[in-house]
N, C-alpha and C positions, 0 to 999 in steps of 0.2 A: 881746446877753450872754447866752451858757450854760453850767451847771453840768456838768462831767464826777463826781463825788463817787461812787463806790460802795457799791451799795446790796444790803441783803440776798436772794441769787438766791431768788425763785419757784420749790419744793420742788414743785408741779402740774405744771411743764417740764420736757418730757426737755432738759437741753441736750445729753446726754453724744451721744444722736442726731442733734442738729445739727452738733455738734462731727466728729462723720462724718462728717456729709451734705457737708464743708466740705475732708477729708482726700480724698476718692475725690473729689468736684467740680473736684481741686487747686489751692485755696485755702486752704490750713492755716495761713497766717496770721493767717486771720482767727477765729482761735481763740484765748483769749482765758488760757487755765488753761492751766500743767500740773501734770495729776494724777499721784504716785506711781501705779505702775501699770499708766496710763493707756494704751491704747495710740496716744495721741495725743504719745506724747513723743518725741521726735524721734529720741533713742538709742535707746530704744524700738522702734521702727517697725523699726530698721535692725539692729535685734539679727538676721538673717540674714547679709544684708552685713556681722554683723563677724565672723560665727562663720567663713562663708569663707573674709573676710580674715585672720582670725587661723590656719588648718589650710594655708590656700596658700605665707603666708610661713615656716611652722615646717619643711611638708616643703622648702624651702630647704635644711633642713641637710641632706639624703638627698644622695648621690653616686651616682649610679647609675654612674657609666663606673669606677670605683675599688672601691666596695665590694661585698661580696659583698653574694647576698642574701636573706640572713640580715640582714644586719647594717644593711642599710636599713629592710629591718621593723622592726628594734629603735627605731629612731630615728624613722621611722614613729609603732610603738607609746606611745613616749615619748610623742608630742606631743599624743597623742589624750590619754593617761593626764591630761599636763596638763590640757590646754582642759577635763576632767570633771571633775577637782578642784579646779578655782579654780570652775568654776559650782557644782561642792556647796558649797561653802566660803562661798561668798557668796552661796548661798538659806540654809545653816544663819545666818550671822549674823544674814541676816534676818528671820530665825523662821520662814521655808517651808519646803515638805516639799525633801528634797536636790533631784530631777531636774525639781521645780516652775520653766518658764521664765521668768527672770530678770525681777522685776518693775521693776524703774528701775536702767539702767546711769547709772551717775556716772564723775568721774573716775578712785574707784578702778580700775572693770573698764576704761575708759579704759588706762587706765593698764599695767596688765595688758597690753593687743593689741599694747599699744607693746612691752613688754618681752619678755612669754612668747614669744614664736617665736623668739627672739634666742638665750634659754640655750637650748635643747639644741646651736643651731650654737654656742655657745661650749663645751662642754661637751668639741665635739671638736674645741676647738682652733681654728674659721675664724672671726677677726674681724673680718674684711675683710665676709667674706659677714652676720656679728653687727649690725654697723654700717647695714652696706646692710637690713638688715631694718628697723632699727629707722627708716629715714628715708623706705621705701618708705610704713610700717605714718602716717606725718606723714601721708605726700598721700595716703595709702587714705584716713584720716579726714576729711579735708577734704573731700576730693571725695565721700564716703558721708554724712557732713551736710547738703551739698547739692543733695543726692541725695531724702535723709531730709525735711527741714528744708521743702525747696521742691514734697512731692512728687508732684516727678516721674516716676514710675511711673505712677500714677493721670493725671496730665498728659498723659501719653505717648499711654495709651490713648484719653482722652480727643479726644488733635490728633488721632490717626486716626481714631474715629472720627466726625469733622466733617468729615476731610479728602476723607472718603469721596464726604461728601453733595458736599459741593464742587465734587468736578471737574468734575459735568457741567458750571457755569459756567466752566470756567477753561478750557475751548476758545478763545472770544473772544479773551480776554485774549493767550493762546498766539498763536494766529496772528495779532493786530497785531506782536506781538514778536516772534517767533522767527525773521520772512525774516530782517532788520535785526543782528539778534544772529546769526545763522549766516553774513549774510556779512563779518560783521565777522568772528568768529572762524574760518569759512577762512581767512581772508587771514591772521590771527596765524600760522595752524596749517604754512600752509608758507611760512613765514617761517625761515629759516638764524638771526638772532638768539634767536629765543623755545627754538627745538632747543639752542642753547648756553646756554642760561642754567636752564629747564624738566626740559632730559632731562639734565642734570651732577648738578641736586638732588639728593643723599642725606642719608635721617636725620635729624637734628634741624635742622635750616636747610628741606629739604622740610614736616617738616611745619609751622613757624611760618610759611614760606610760603600753603601752603592756608587755616592757620589763620586767617593774616591779611583771610585775603577772606568768611573764614566769623565772623571779627567783627566786618568793615564791612558783612557785611548785617546781622547781629543787632546794631548799635547801629541803624542807619538804623534799621532796621523797630522797636525801643523808639522811638526819639522822635519817633515817632509816636502811641504809646498815650497822652501825657500827656491828645493832643486827646482822643484817643476816647474815654477814662476821663471824661470829666468833661463827653463828651455825654450820657453814660447812669447817674453814679453820681446826682446831682439827679433827686430825686422831687419834685410838689409838694404833695402833701399826705398823711398816714398813709393816707390813703385806698388810695390807690399805693401806699402800700408792700403793704398788705394785699392790696392785687389781685394782686400775684408772688406768693402766701404756698401757695395751695393745689398739694397736691401735694409739698409737702417736710416734713420734721418741724418747720417750725417753723407750718405751717396753723393752728393751735390757740391761737397766743400772743395771747396779751392786749396790744393793743397802744391808746396811747393816742390823744385823741380832739383836745387842742387842734393849737396852732400846732405844726409842723416845725425841730426845728435842725438846721442842718446838722450832720452828723456826717464831718469828718475822717478821710480815710486816711492811714495812717502810710505809712512810705517802703518800706516791707518790703512794706504788702500790694499798692501801688501795684504795687510790679516785679513780687510777683507776678499782680495780676491783668495785666500787661506778659505773661508770662510764658503765659497763658491765649489772650492774640490768639498770640501768637506761632507756641505746638504749634496752632492752629490753620490756621495759613497752613505748616508745618510739611510735611506730609506734601508737600503742592503743589509747593515750589520743592523736597525732596529730590526726587521726579520728572524735573521739570525737568534740576538738574541731571544725573541718573545719565543719562538717555534721549541727553544734549546729551556726554557724557561718553563714552558707547558707540558716540553716531555719528562722535566724532571715530578711536579704535579702527579701526570699522568698515573706515572712510575709510585710515583712515593705515597699515594692514593689504594695504589692494588700491594704495593708491598710493606709500608710504612704501617704496622699500628697506634693503638693511641695509647696503650701498656710501652713499646717499644718507643717511642717519643716520649713519656713519660722520663724512660729511663735512661735516655743519651742526651737531655736537656736537662734535667734533674731536678725538674720541678712537680711541685707538688700534681699539682693540677692541670691541664692541658686541653686548650678550648677547642674546643669542635667545633668546626663552624656546618658540617655534613654528617651524616651516617646512614648508611646502608649493609644489607649483609646480600652478600651473594656464592653459594655453596657452604654457607656456612660460616663463613670468616667473617667478621664484621671492616667493613672498612670504612676509613673514616679521611675528611679531610677537614686536617687540623688549621692552626693559625702556625703552628713553626712548620710545618712544610712547607706555606704560602709566601714562609717567611726565606726558610735556606733555599729553596727553588728561586726566588728572584735571588738571592746572595747570588749562587752558579752562577747562574741567568745574564747578571750583568756581570762576572769572572769573566764567561761565556764573550761575553760582545766586545771587554776591553783583549782577549790571546784571538779575540777571531778581527777585530780589527789591526793588530801587528803581522796578520798574516796578512790580511787582506793591503797592507801599505804596505810589503817588500817581497811578495812575490811578483817578481821581472813580468812575466806575458801576462798576470793582470793589469798591470801601471802603465806599460804599454797595451795592452787594449781599454782602458779607461782614457789614458792618456790623447789615444787616438779617438775618442768617442767626444769627449767634455774640452779637452783642449782647443779644437775650432771653434769652440763661443767661447773661450779665455781671450782667445786671440784676439777675434771679431770686438770682444769689447775694448781692449787695448789699442786697437787699430781707430777706432771708434774713439778715444780717450784721446790719442794723439792727433786727430783732424780735427778737434773738439779747443782743444789747444792749443792748433793755428787757428784757429778761429777765436781763440778772444784773443791771441798775441802773448799766449804764456808758454806756447811750444823753446826749448832751448832754440837759438840761434846765430851760426859761428860768430863767432866773434872779428868787428870788422878791426881790420892792419891797423895797428901806430902808425904816426907818421913822428919823423923826429924832427922838431925843428932848431 
C-alpha cells in the first residue's frame, strides 16, 4: 500500500518550467496546481479566444443593411469601449495597472463575457438577438474551455509534426486498405438510394450525419487507448524513470531510491493521453478522408450528369455550381455531388480509422514512434509529483502499543 499525503514543495526545483512543458506537450492535466496569474490557468490561457468571442458577439448589434455607416461605427465603438472599461475595472479591483493583461479569469469576468455583448444589442431593442448572443456565449464558453483545458492547440501542432514523420510508413497500410475501400464505396457512389439520402440532406441533419461518422471513428480509436496506456505507464524502477528525464525540465530532480509504488492516472489524465494518441493519427486519417472525398468529386464530375443527379435525388431542380463541355458531354459540379462525396468521404474516414487501429503492424510501428514521447511525459509526471510531494510513498509500518 502507499500514501499520497502532500508534502512541502522542494523550493530548489522549477515546477513552473515542468508545468509549461506539460502544456506544450499537450498534457495540461498533468499539472496539479492552478496559481493566480499563471498561464496554466485554463481561462487565463483562453483569454485571446475570450476577447475575440466577446467582440464578435458584440458586433452582432450592428445592422449593416438598415443603419447608416455613422450609426454602425458608433455601436462598434460602444462595444469596444465596454470591453476596455471592463478590462480596466477588473484590473483596478485586483490592484494591478489598468491595462495589464488580466491575471486571473474568474466568475465575474465569465459573467461579463456572457452578458456584456448583449447590452448594446438590448439598447437598440434587439431582444431576440440579445437572447441569441447569450446562448451563443454559453456554447462558446464550453468550446473554449475544452480547447484550453486539454491544450488542443499544442496538441494539434504536436500531431501535425508527428503525422508528417509517420506518413512514409502509412503507404503499405493504405495499399492494403484502399482497394477494398474504393471498390465498396464506388459501388455506393453509383447507387441511387445513397444519392436520394445523402444528396438531399442539408443543414443540421447533414452535420449530424457526418458528425456521427466522426464520433464513431473517434470512439473506436479511443477504445484502443487504455491498453496502449497500460503498456506505457508501467516503470520497472526509479532508475527506469530517471532514464527518461534527460532533456526535460525535470532532469535535475532528485528521485527516491527505494521501491516504486504504482502511481495511477486520473480519468481526465487518461483521457488527455488518449487525445495525444488520437492527434498522432489525426493527420493521416484526415489526409486519407480528403483524398477519397476529392476522388469522388473528380469521378462524379465526369460520370454523373445533371439529369442523372435529378433522377437519383428525385429533386425538381439540382443546384449546379459549375458546368463545362468536354467532347460534346456536359460536365457539372452539383451541390448533391458535393454532399454525396463528403458523405462517403466521412464514411471512408471512419472505416480507415478502424483499419488503422486494428492493424497489428501499424499499431506496433505507431507505438514505437509515439510511445517514447508518452513514456517521457509519464516519467516527467512522476518526477514532478515527487518534487511536489504527491507521489505515493510506501506506507510506514504500524507499531502495536
